[in-house]
C-alpha positions as CSV (number, residue, x, y, z in Angstrom):
1,M,3.4,30.4,46.0
2,T,5.9,29.5,48.6
3,L,9.4,28.3,48.0
4,R,8.4,24.8,49.1
5,G,5.4,24.7,46.7
6,G,7.6,25.9,43.8
7,C,10.1,23.2,44.4
8,L,7.4,20.5,44.5
9,L,5.9,21.9,41.2
10,A,9.4,21.8,39.6
11,V,9.9,18.1,40.6
12,F,6.5,17.1,39.1
13,V,7.2,19.1,35.9
14,L,10.6,17.4,35.5
15,A,9.2,14.0,36.3
16,A,6.6,14.5,33.5
17,C,9.5,15.0,31.0
18,T,11.0,11.6,31.4
19,T,9.8,8.4,29.8
20,P,9.2,5.6,32.3
21,E,10.6,2.2,31.6
22,P,8.0,-0.5,31.1
23,A,7.7,-2.7,34.2
24,G,9.7,-5.9,34.0
25,E,11.5,-5.0,30.8
26,E,14.5,-3.2,32.2
27,D,16.7,-6.3,32.4
28,A,15.6,-7.5,28.9
29,T,16.5,-4.1,27.3
30,V,20.0,-4.1,28.9
31,A,20.6,-7.7,28.0
32,S,19.6,-7.3,24.4
33,E,22.0,-4.4,23.6
34,P,25.2,-5.8,21.9
35,E,28.5,-5.2,23.6
36,M,31.1,-3.4,21.4
37,T,34.0,-5.8,20.9
38,V,36.6,-6.5,18.3
39,A,35.6,-9.3,16.0
40,P,37.6,-12.5,16.5
41,E,39.6,-14.0,13.6
42,N,37.2,-16.9,13.2
43,M,34.0,-14.7,13.1
44,P,31.8,-15.6,10.1
45,T,31.9,-13.0,7.3
46,P,28.6,-11.8,5.8
47,P,27.8,-13.2,2.3
48,G,29.3,-11.2,-0.5
49,L,32.4,-10.4,1.5
50,L,34.1,-13.7,0.8
51,L,36.3,-14.7,-2.1
52,S,35.1,-17.6,-4.2
53,E,37.0,-20.9,-3.9
54,K,38.2,-20.4,-7.4
55,D,39.5,-16.9,-6.6
56,K,41.2,-18.2,-3.4
57,A,43.0,-20.9,-5.4
58,T,44.1,-18.4,-8.0
59,C,45.4,-16.1,-5.3
60,L,47.4,-18.8,-3.6
61,A,48.8,-20.2,-6.9
62,N,50.1,-16.7,-7.7
63,G,51.9,-16.3,-4.4
64,G,49.3,-14.3,-2.5
65,T,47.5,-14.8,0.8
66,V,43.8,-14.6,1.5
67,E,43.2,-12.1,4.3
68,R,40.4,-10.1,5.8
69,R,41.0,-6.4,5.5
70,G,39.2,-3.1,6.1
71,M,36.3,-2.2,8.4
72,M,34.0,-4.7,6.6
73,Q,36.7,-7.5,7.0
74,T,36.3,-8.3,3.3
75,E,38.3,-11.3,2.1
76,T,40.9,-10.2,-0.4
77,C,44.0,-11.5,-2.1
78,V,47.1,-9.8,-0.7
79,T,50.4,-9.9,-2.5
80,A,53.5,-8.9,-0.5
81,Y,56.2,-6.7,-2.0
82,S,59.8,-7.9,-1.6
83,D,61.1,-4.3,-0.8
84,A,58.5,-3.6,2.0
85,G,59.9,-1.2,4.5
86,K,62.8,0.1,2.4
87,V,63.4,3.9,2.7
88,C,62.2,5.7,-0.5
89,T,61.7,9.2,-1.9
90,D,59.6,8.2,-4.9
91,G,57.2,5.5,-6.1
92,D,59.9,4.5,-8.7
93,D,62.0,3.3,-5.7
94,C,59.4,0.7,-4.8
95,E,57.4,-2.2,-6.3
96,G,54.3,-0.5,-4.9
97,K,53.9,3.0,-3.6
98,C,56.3,5.1,-1.5
99,L,54.3,6.0,1.7
100,A,54.8,8.5,4.5
101,Y,52.9,7.2,7.5
102,G,51.9,9.6,10.2
103,Q,52.3,12.6,7.9
104,V,48.9,12.9,6.3
105,G,48.4,16.4,7.7
106,S,51.7,17.6,6.0
107,P,51.0,20.2,3.3
108,P,51.5,18.9,-0.3
109,G,55.1,19.5,-1.4
110,A,56.6,19.0,2.1
111,K,60.0,17.3,1.8
112,V,59.9,13.8,3.4
113,E,61.3,10.3,3.1
114,G,58.8,7.4,3.0
115,I,58.9,3.7,3.1
116,C,57.9,1.2,0.4
117,E,54.4,-0.3,1.2
118,R,54.3,-3.8,2.4
119,D,51.7,-5.2,0.0
120,D,49.2,-4.4,-2.7
121,R,46.2,-3.9,-0.2
122,T,47.3,-0.9,1.9
123,F,44.7,0.3,4.4
124,G,44.9,3.2,6.9
125,C,46.1,6.8,6.7
126,F,49.3,7.7,4.8
127,G,50.8,10.2,2.5
128,I,52.0,9.3,-1.0
129,V,55.6,10.4,-1.6
130,E,56.8,11.4,-5.1
131,D,60.0,13.2,-6.0
132,G,60.9,13.4,-2.2
133,A,57.7,15.3,-1.3
134,I,54.2,14.4,-0.1
135,E,52.0,14.5,-3.1
136,A,48.7,13.6,-1.3
137,G,47.5,12.4,2.0
138,L,44.6,9.9,2.3
139,C,42.9,7.3,4.4
140,V,41.7,4.1,2.9
141,D,39.4,1.5,4.3
């Protein structure tokens, strides 16, 4: 077999390994694939992820706000803490938890200062600070 014949054979073998697109459907396939975007604030939430009207009213009456949180954008009642952002070394220093953001990879027991969490529905990655040291690092969503 010559070099030219071998190259032609390789082209045919490789062409046989591909799946041809059905004629006339290329544009429909591309158009039907959803584009990855960030959901707008007014995007409808799937059923089961919304608070009932009664729960919303109770939340607002108790000083909370209704917000969408997490990857599923579940409606939840959020209550802010008055000491949010205050420097802390222990959960006893805060209404909520004492958190060390950006230090999740620190070994347990590492000495750090944290800040008091802003509300009772903290999402994201953070370390929990107790007795001036990271007790645990976790990610919540």
